GUBALO-114197 format. One record per atom (N, C-alpha, C, CB): x, y, z. Coordinates in steps of 0.1 Angstrom, whole numbers, plus 5000, padded with zeros to 4 digits. Each point is the difference from the previous one (the first is absolute). Glycine has a CB too. Layout:
REM residues N
XYZ
...
REM end
This chain:
REM residues 431
477151385023
500349874995
499249895007
502350084993
497249835000
499249895006
500749864998
497950144997
502749815013
500649874999
499349905010
502250114994
497949765003
499349915009
500450015015
499849854981
499350125028
500350015014
501249925004
497650045005
502649854988
501149915004
501350024992
498349835007
501750284985
501250044992
501250025010
498550104981
502749855015
501150025009
500850124996
500149755002
500150345008
500950124998
501349975007
498050164998
503149864995
501349975006
501150094995
499349775001
501950215005
501250074996
501149894998
499350225012
501749814980
501149914997
501350065003
498649894983
502450025020
501450045002
500849884996
499650175018
501849844982
500849884999
501250025009
499449974976
501149915028
501049995010
501350094997
499249775006
501450214983
501250074997
499850154999
500849804988
498050245008
499850144998
499750085013
499149944978
500549995033
499750075012
500749955013
497850054989
502649835011
500449945013
501350065005
498949794994
502150234998
501350045005
500649885007
499450245002
501449795008
500649895009
500649894992
498350065017
502449974972
500549904991
501149915007
499450154981
501249905029
501049925007
499649975014
501850114986
497049885017
499449985013
499249875000
499950255005
500249685007
499149895002
500349884992
498350165005
503049824990
500449884993
499650004985
499849895021
499850234974
499650004986
501249984991
498150165006
501849774983
501049984990
500050114990
499949755004
501150244987
500150104989
499149964988
502450055007
496950054988
499249974988
500650064988
498050015014
501549954974
500550064988
499950154999
499449794989
499650265018
499850155000
501050075009
497649974995
502949965016
501150065007
501250014992
499149905021
501249994971
501250004991
499850104989
500349765005
498650264989
499750094989
500250145005
498449844990
501150195022
500150145006
501550035003
497749985010
503149924993
501450035003
500950014987
499749875021
499650114967
500850014988
499950144995
499549764994
501650315004
500050144996
499250024987
502250035012
497050084989
499350044988
498749944997
502150044991
497549865018
498749934998
498850075006
501349794999
498950285012
498950075007
500250155000
499749795014
499250284983
500150155000
500550055013
498150014984
502850085015
500750065012
500749905009
498250174999
502149724996
500749905008
499349955012
502050114992
496649905007
499249965012
500049855002
498650204996
501049765017
499849865003
498849995009
502549954997
497249935007
498849985008
500449955014
498749944980
502550095025
500549965013
499150055011
502349994991
497150135007
499150055010
498650014995
501950135010
498049924977
498750024994
499050075009
500449794987
498550155016
499050065010
500149955014
498550034981
502549875021
500249945013
498749935005
501850175005
497549784986
498749935004
500349885009
499050074979
502249875020
500449895008
499950045015
501549924982
498950205022
499950045013
498750085003
502550005001
496950064989
498950095002
498649954995
501650184998
498349685000
498849954995
498850035009
501349824989
498850195025
498850035007
499550144997
500849865018
500150234979
499550144996
499349994987
501950105012
498649824979
499449994986
498749935001
502350004990
497549905019
498749945001
499050095006
501249785003
499350315006
499150105006
499550094989
501249995022
499750054969
499550084988
499049934992
502250115000
498049764997
499049924993
498749995007
501949874990
498250115023
498849995008
499250134999
501149845016
499550274985
499350134999
499550024986
501550105017
499249854973
499650014986
498749924998
502450034993
497549865014
498849924999
500049894990
498850195008
502449774988
500149904989
499649865006
501850134989
497749795002
499649865003
501249915000
497750044991
503349995001
501149904997
501350084998
498449834991
502750105012
501350054998
500849904992
499950145021
500549904967
500849914992
501550035002
498249984983
502649935023
501450025003
500749894993
499650125022
501849894978
500749884995
501049955011
499850094976
500449785023
501049945009
501450004993
498249855011
502850194995
501450004994
500649865001
500350245006
499849694983
500649875000
501349995007
498949964978
502050145020
501349995008
499950025015
501150094979
497749965025
499850015015
499649875005
499450244998
500049674994
499649875005
501149894998
497650074995
502949934993
501249914996
501150094994
498449804996
502650235012
501050094996
500749964987
500350065024
499849814974
500749964988
499049944989
502049955014
496750064989
499049954991
499749865001
500750184985
499949755024
499849855002
500449965014
500549964975
499049935029
500549945013
499550075012
502049934988
498950105021
499750055013
499150125000
502249915008
496850095002
499150115001
500550105011
498149844993
501750285004
500450115009
498850035009
501750104983
498349855029
498950015009
499650155003
500749785010
500350314991
499750145003
499350064988
502050015014
498349954974
499250054989
498649965000
502150004987
497649875015
498649955001
499350075012
500749784990
500050245021
499350075011
499650144996
501449875016
499450204976
499650144996
498649994993
502550074998
497449854992
498749994993
498949955008
501349974979
499049935030
499049955010
499450125008
501249785001
499750305004
499650125008
499250104992
502049975015
498550054972
499350094991
498549954998
502250074989
497749815008
498749944997
499150015012
501049844983
499550125029
499350015012
499450155002
501449815010
499550284988
499650145002
498950054990
502450045009
497749914979
499050034990
498749945004
501750014982
498349875023
498849935004
499350075012
500949784991
500050265018
499550085012
499350134996
501849895014
498750174975
499550124995
498849984991
502250105002
497449784995
498949974992
500350024985
498550075019
502749924977
500550014986
500449874995
500750245004
498749714985
500449874995
501450004994
497549964995
503349955009
501449994994
499949934986
501049995023
499650084967
500149944987
501549994997
497850114992
502849775007
501449985000
500549964986
499949935024
501050154971
500749974988
501449945003
498850194987
501549695008
501249935004
501250054993
498649815005
501350254983
501150044992
499850134993
500749764997
500050355007
499950124993
501450044996
497950075013
502749844979
501350034992
501349985008
498650154987
501349825026
501350005008
500549865002
499250205012
501249744977
500749875000
501249995009
499149964976
501149945032
501249995008
501249994990
498849895019
502250194984
501250014990
500649864998
500450235008
499849685002
500649874996
499249924990
500950005023
497850024977
499249934990
500250064986
498349945017
501950194983
500350074987
501349954995
498650205006
502449795003
501349954996
500049864994
501050155018
498049784986
499849864995
499249994987
500349925024
499350204971
499250004988
498750085001
500949784995
498750255017
498850085001
498849954993
501450195003
497749894992
498849964993
500349934986
498850185012
502449834984
500449924988
500149855003
501250214990
498849765022
500249865005
498749955005
502450045005
497249844991
498849935005
500149985015
499749894978
501550095027
500149975015
499550115008
502049874995
498050265001
499550115007
498549985003
501850154990
497549805000
498649985002
499849895011
499550064976
501349845024
499949905011
500350055014
500649834982
500450265018
500450065013
498950095005
502449984994
496950094996
498950095004
498949925006
500750164982
499049735013
498949925005
500349965015
499449914977
501850065026
500449965013
499850125010
501749834991
498850295004
499850125007
498550035003
502250094990
497049895000
498550035001
499549915011
499850064976
500649815024
499549915011
500450055014
500149814983
501150245018
500550055013
499150115005
502449934994
497450174997
499250125004
498649965003
501550154987
497949775004
498749955001
499749935013
499949994976
501049925028
499949935012
499950095012
501249814990
499550305010
499950095011
498950105000
502449995000
497150054988
499150114999
498649974994
502050144999
497849744996
498849974992
498750015009
501449864984
498850125029
498850015009
499450145001
500949815012
499950294984
499550145001
500150084987
500849995024
500049984967
500150074987
498749984992
502649995000
496750114996
498849994993
500149964986
499150175016
501949894977
500349984986
501549994998
497950134993
502449784997
501449974997
500350034985
500149835018
501050234980
500550034986
501449954999
498550204998
501849694995
501349945000
501050104994
499149784998
500750274990
501050094993
499350134996
501449804993
499350315009
499550134994
500750034987
499650085023
499649944967
500550054987
501249934994
499150225007
500849654990
501249934994
500450074987
499249795011
499950274982
500350074988
501150105002
497749974991
502250115020
501050105002
501449945003
498250155009
501849744998
501349945003
500649944987
499349945023
499950004968
500549954988
500450114991
498549815002
500750294995
500350104990
501150105005
497649984992
502250075020
501050115004
501249945007
498150155003
501749735004
501149945007
500949914991
498650015020
500849924971
500849904992
500150044985
499349825016
499750244979
500050044985
500750134997
497949874998
501950235011
500550144997
501150045009
497850054991
502349895021
501050035009
499850135008
501549884985
497350175015
499850135008
499749985014
499250094979
500449795025
499749965014
500949885004
497650094998
502549885015
500749885004
499449884994
500650115021
500249804975
501549985002
500850074989
499549795011
499950284980
500850094990
500549924988
500650135019
498749774977
500449934988
499350054988
500549805013
500150214975
499450054988
500049894989
500850245006
498349674996
500049884991
498950004989
500849885020
498450234980
498950014990
499249875001
501450154985
498349795003
499049895001
500649875007
499050094979
502349915022
500649895008
499650005015
501950004983
497550115021
499550025014
498749925002
501150225001
498249734989
498749955002
500049875009
499450104978
501649825022
500049895010
499750055014
501649874986
498950255018
499750065013
498550015002
502250125000
497149924990
498550015001
499449865003
500050194984
500549715008
499449865003
500349955014
500349964975
500950075029
500449955014
499250075011
502349944991
497450195007
499250075009
498549955000
501550204997
498049774991
498749944999
499949875007
499750114978
501449815020
500149875007
500050025015
501249904980
499650205025
500150035014
498650035005
502450084998
496950004995
498650035004
499249885002
500150224988
499949695002
499149885001
500549915012
499650014975
501749975026
500449925011
499750065014
501949914985
498250225016
499750075012
498549995003
501950154996
497249864994
498649985003
499849875006
499450144980
501249755015
499849875006
500649995014
500049904978
501150165024
500750005013
499150085011
502349984989
497250135007
499250085009
498749935004
501050214990
498449735000
498749935003
500349885009
499150064978
502149885021
500349895009
500150055015
501249884981
499150255021
500150055013
498750055006
502450064995
496549944996
498750045005
499750154995
500249855019
500650204972
499750144995
498650004994
502550044995
496850075009
498650014996
499850044986
499550065023
501150054973
499750074987
501450034994
497850105008
502449844980
501350024993
499750064986
501149815013
499750294983
499850064987
501350044994
497850075007
502250054987
501250054993
499950154999
500249794987
500950275008
500050144998
500950034988
499650065024
499849954964
500750024988
499950144995
499749764994
501450305001
499950134994
499449994986
502150085013
497050004984
499350004987
499950134993
498849805008
501350214979
499950124993
499249974987
502250095009
496849994987
499550004987
501150034990
497650065008
502549874981
501050034990
499450084988
501349795007
499250324990
499450094990
501050014988
498750135018
501049824971
500850024988
500050154996
499549774992
501750275004
500250154997
499150044988
502449995009
497549924982
499250024988
499149884996
501850164992
497249865001
499149894996
500549944987
498050115012
503249834990
500649934989
500249855003
501150224992
499049704998
500349865003
501349985008
498749944979
502350145018
501349985006
499950045015
501250054978
498250065025
499950045014
499049915008
500450244992
498649715001
499149905007
500849885004
498050094988
502849865003
500849885002
501050035012
499849934975
500850195025
500950035011
499350005013
501450144984
497349915016
499250015012
499749865005
499050214992
500849694999
499749865004
501249945007
498449984981
502850055014
501249955006
500250065014
501049974977
498850165024
500250065013
498949965010
501150204989
497749795006
498949955009
500349865006
498450134985
502249785006
500449875005
501050015011
499549914977
501550175021
501250015009
499650075013
501550014980
497750095019
499650085012
498849945008
500950204989
498149765004
498849955006
499749855000
499150224993
500949724995
499449875000
501049895003
498550084983
502849955017
501049905004
499949965015
501550104983
497849985024
499849975015
498649955002
501750175006
497349904988
498649975003
499649874993
499550245003
500949744984
499649884993
500349875007
500350144979
501049845024
500349875006
499349985013
502250004989
497650105019
499449995013
498549974998
501650165010
497749904981
498649984999
499549904989
499950245008
501049744982
499649904989
500949894999
499050194988
502249815019
500949894998
500849994987
498549885015
501650244979
500850014987
500650144999
498549834989
502650175003
500650134997
499650064987
502049925013
498050214985
499850064986
501149954991
498850205010
500849784977
500949944991
501250094997
498149894989
501850245013
501150094997
501249975009
498450174993
501449785019
501249985009
500549855000
499150195014
500249724980
500449865000
501449974996
497749954996
502950124994
501349974996
501150035011
499350044977
500350045033
501050055009
499949935014
499950224988
499249695013
499849935013
501049895002
497650065000
502849905012
500949895003
499549874995
501050135019
499949784978
499649864996
499249945012
502149984985
496849955011
499249935009
499050095008
501949855002
497950274993
499150095007
498649955001
501450194992
498149734998
498749965000
499749905011
500050024976
501049925029
499849915012
499650075013
501649854989
498750285011
499750095012
498650064999
502450045002
496949954987
498850084999
498949965009
500650034976
499349845028
499049965009
500350065014
499749794987
501550235017
500350065012
499850155000
501749835004
498750234985
499850154999
498550045000
502150014987
497049905008
498650034999
499249955012
500249994975
500549995036
499349965013
498950115002
502149885010
496750084993
498950105002
500350115010
498449824993
501250305004
500250115009
498650065004
502350054990
497650025021
498850055005
499750144996
500349855019
500750224977
499850144995
501150034991
498850075021
501050034970
501050044991
500350155002
499249834983
502050205021
500550135003
500550084988
500549925023
498950194974
500550094989
500650125006
498249924985
503150105011
500750135003
500050084988
501549895017
497850234984
499950084988
500550145002
498049884994
502850174997
500650135000
499750084987
501849925016
498550024973
499950074987
500049914988
501250185011
498349874978
500149924987
501450014995
497650044994
502749884996
501350004994
499950014985
501049865018
499650254976
500050014986
501149924993
499150235003
500649734985
500949914993
499950024985
499949845018
501250144975
500050014985
500949894994
499650255001
500449744986
500949904994
501550045003
498349964982
502649945019
501450045003
500650084989
500149795014
500850304991
500850084990
501249924996
499250215011
501549844979
501249944995
501049985011
499650104978
500949775023
501049975010
499549965013
501450164989
497349845013
499449965013
499849854999
498850225003
501849705007
500049865000
498649945005
502550005003
496750095002
498749955005
498950014990
500750075023
498249864978
498950014991
499150115002
500149764998
500250345011
499250115002
500950125005
498049855006
501450274994
500850115005
499050085009
501550014979
498950025033
499250075009
499850154996
500749845019
498150214983
499750144997
499350065012
499849954975
500550185027
499350075011
498550024998
502250115005
497049895005
498650034999
499950165001
499349775010
500150294980
499950145000
498650055001
502050004986
497950135018
498750065001
499349995014
499849954976
501050005034
499449995014
500950075010
499049784993
500550255018
500950065011
500949895005
498250165007
503049894998
501049915005
500250025015
501150004977
499349895029
500450005014
501550055001
498349825006
502250205006
501450035002
500949884997
499450185017
500049704981
500849884997
499949984985
499649905022
499950204970
500050004986
499049894995
502350084999
496649905008
499049904996
498850084995
500849835016
498650134972
498850074996
498849965009
500950014976
498250085027
498849975008
498949974991
500850155019
498849724980
499049954990
499049915008
501750024980
497450045027
499149925008
499249904992
499850195015
499849854973
499249914992
500749874995
498750204993
502749815008
500849884997
499649895010
501850154991
497949895021
499649895010
498749944996
501250125018
497849964978
498849944996
500249914987
498850205009
502049854982
500349934988
500649865003
500350224987
500749785021
500749885003
499149905007
502250125001
497049935009
499149915007
499049934991
500350145020
499249944970
499149944990
500749904991
498850215000
502549824997
500749904992
500349875007
501150194989
499349825023
500349875008
498749935003
502150115010
496949964993
498749935002
499549924988
499450185017
500749894972
499649934987
501049894996
499050214993
502349815009
501049904996
499849875008
501650184994
498149825019
500149885008
498649955004
502250085008
496850004992
498649965003
500049935014
499649974975
499849915025
499849945013
501349955006
497849934992
503350075001
501349965006
500650115008
500449854980
499050275020
500650115007
499350015014
500550124978
500249875033
499450015013
499750155003
501349795008
498150245003
499850145004
501350085000
498049935013
501950194983
501150094998
500250095012
499750004975
501550035029
500350115009
501050094993
499649865021
500250274980
501050104995
501150005011
498350144986
502749795013
501049985011
501050125001
499749754997
500450334992
500750125000
499450104990
502149885007
497850244998
499750114991
500550135007
498049894989
502950195004
500550115007
500850094991
500149875020
500450244985
500650114992
501050075009
498050024985
503050045008
501050085007
499750154998
501749814997
498150265014
499950154999
500650055013
497949994986
502650145013
500750065012
499050075009
502150024986
498350005026
499350095009
499049925009
500350184984
499449895027
499049945009
498650044995
501650025020
498350104974
498750044994
500049954986
499950215015
499749674983
500249924988
498749984992
501949885011
497550234985
498749994992
500149914988
499550235008
501749774986
500149914988
499949855003
501550174990
498949795022
499849865004
498649975003
502350005010
497050104996
498649985002
499249984987
500250145021
500249954970
499349994986
500349874994
500250254997
501149705004
500449874994
499149895005
502450084998
497549915015
499249895006
498550024997
501849965018
497750164983
498650024997
499749954986
500050205015
500849844975
499849964987
500249854997
500750234993
500249715014
500249864999
498949925006
502550035000
497050025011
498849935006
498850014992
501050045022
498850084971
498950014991
500149914988
499850245007
501449744988
500349914989
499749855005
501750164990
498749815023
499749875005
498549985002
502250015012
497150094992
498549985001
499449974986
500050165019
500549904971
499549984986
500449854996
500350244994
500949725009
500449864997
499149905007
502450084996
497349955016
499149915008
498649994994
501450045021
498150084975
498750014994
500049924986
499650225011
501649774983
500149934987
500349865002
500750214990
499349745022
500249865002
501249955007
498749984981
502350105022
501249965007
499649985015
501550134984
499049755021
499749965014
501150045009
498649814992
501450325012
501150055008
499550025015
500950124980
500049835029
499649995014
500850095009
499449774996
501650304999
500850085009
501050094992
499849835017
500650284990
500950104995
501150045010
498150094985
503149885012
501250035009
500850124994
500149755008
499950355000
500850124995
501549975002
498150165006
502749874984
501450005001
500450155001
500449784987
500150265025
500449925011
499650075013
501949904987
498250035024
499750065013
501050125002
499149785009
502250194989
501150095003
500850044988
500149905023
500450224977
501150034991
501149905003
499450254999
501449704991
500949905002
501250004990
498149865010
502850044991
501149984991
499449954987
501649955019
498650124970
499349974987
501149944991
498250185003
502449715001
500949934991
501150084994
498149854995
502150144992
501150074994
499950165001
500249804984
498650255019
499850145001
500250055014
498449994981
502049925028
500350055014
498850055007
502350054992
497950075014
498950065008
499350114994
501349935020
499050104967
499450114993
498549994998
502250044989
497349855005
498649994998
499349975014
500349914977
498550165025
499349985012
498649954997
501350195011
498549684993
498749944997
499149995012
501249874983
499250185029
499349975012
498750085002
502249935009
496950024999
498950075006
500550085012
498349834992
502950125013
500650065012
501450054996
498749855016
501650274986
501350064997
501049955011
499050204989
502249765006
501149965009
501250104998
499349754999
501150315012
501250085000
501149915002
498850205010
502149784980
501049905000
501150035010
499449944977
500750195027
501050035010
499649975014
500750184985
498049855018
499549985014
499149875001
500150255003
499449704986
499149894999
498650035005
501949855002
497850285000
498750055004
499049974989
501050185015
497949764989
498949974991
498950125001
500449755002
499250304986
499050105000
498949964990
501750185006
497149794998
498949974991
499850114990
498949865017
501050114970
499750104990
498550024998
502149934988
497650175004
498650024997
499349884994
500550244996
500249684996
499549884994
499749895011
501350054979
499449955031
499749915011
498750035006
502449985005
497350154998
498750045005
498949974990
501150185015
499249854973
499049974989
499649855000
500950194986
500149725014
499849865000
499249955012
502149974986
498250095025
499349975012
498550034999
502150045014
497650074980
498650044997
499449914990
500650245005
500149724985
499449904990
499749875007
501350114982
499649845027
499749875006
498850025010
502449944998
497650175009
498850015010
498750024992
501550115016
498649964973
498850024992
499449884993
500850234997
500149675002
499649884993
499349905009
501950034984
498050005029
499549905010
498650055005
502349945006
REM end
């Protein structure tokens, strides 16, 4: 594979999935702590109280990254660790943890890439309305300013929010993730308030001297089940809800017409803030999404359909590398000069075992698709593997394993997988 000499090779994680230490160092309660404590919400009744214990073991994990040879590490800051109630007083011990993490990364020659929000809203803010409330966006901007003031001199890239689509769809519309509300289209104000939080945080971070600020949105090509007018219309609706409801206001200052009836009153006044210029656009890609016209009794304007004819991961995701090429072509064409350089801020798969040939094949094929997309005009500057470590995988607990490094959850011993050694060779071979 031939990538530019300055192409960024990285790995990604998130705080709640790996840190553990949920009751250590002054950290407050998050919506995911509450969700995990609710019977029946998490497979096997699992929680993230220990997870990978990255909070105590981060030097070991940085040593693994250093041996791997990555240029950058994308991690997330836990909002409840900085502001236990989501507002007001700052928890100095929490800030110190990330300060030490960033220092250690810099000493290892690994660029810190900080995500400020990976779904772990402080529970008191959720109790006050969460992302259905505009105030949460305002509190998020204050939090961004706090973290930026401490870390902006060393963090190379900033991502305010990770995958607001997932929080809106699975957290507020379907109730499958925290905070567990099932509001269907009444959840869409949560999307707008997250978009606003992104824009306000961009401004707050720049005021602290942050160098490079972007985003990380989950994206899927939308495939109609049949080439019919009804299925194509359903695909347009789903495309708007999954993809363009987040990218359009950020990059063009407008929302797709399909979602306009569901946005909060006065949303247009926020568009100038939401569309604050960004330096890069992060694409998290896993799979396409199939869709058809709604069946009888379905209150939604679309009906999800499985993607068939492809191999599947142990997380029941179809492996469709060309979907990455397809989406990058779509977004490049849709936004033209309004689209900043792209980073693939997540790409990964769940497979079992340390001898994980299937994961090697997955990334080999996705990198080949990425090469094609770049040859066709997509301006892509980096690729971050999800994930460095096996970790807590939300409602599915510890069953799916996405890591380049195997974690024994009883002993917390880390064991590099075959894919880790493969990725190390890819990085070395690109230089």
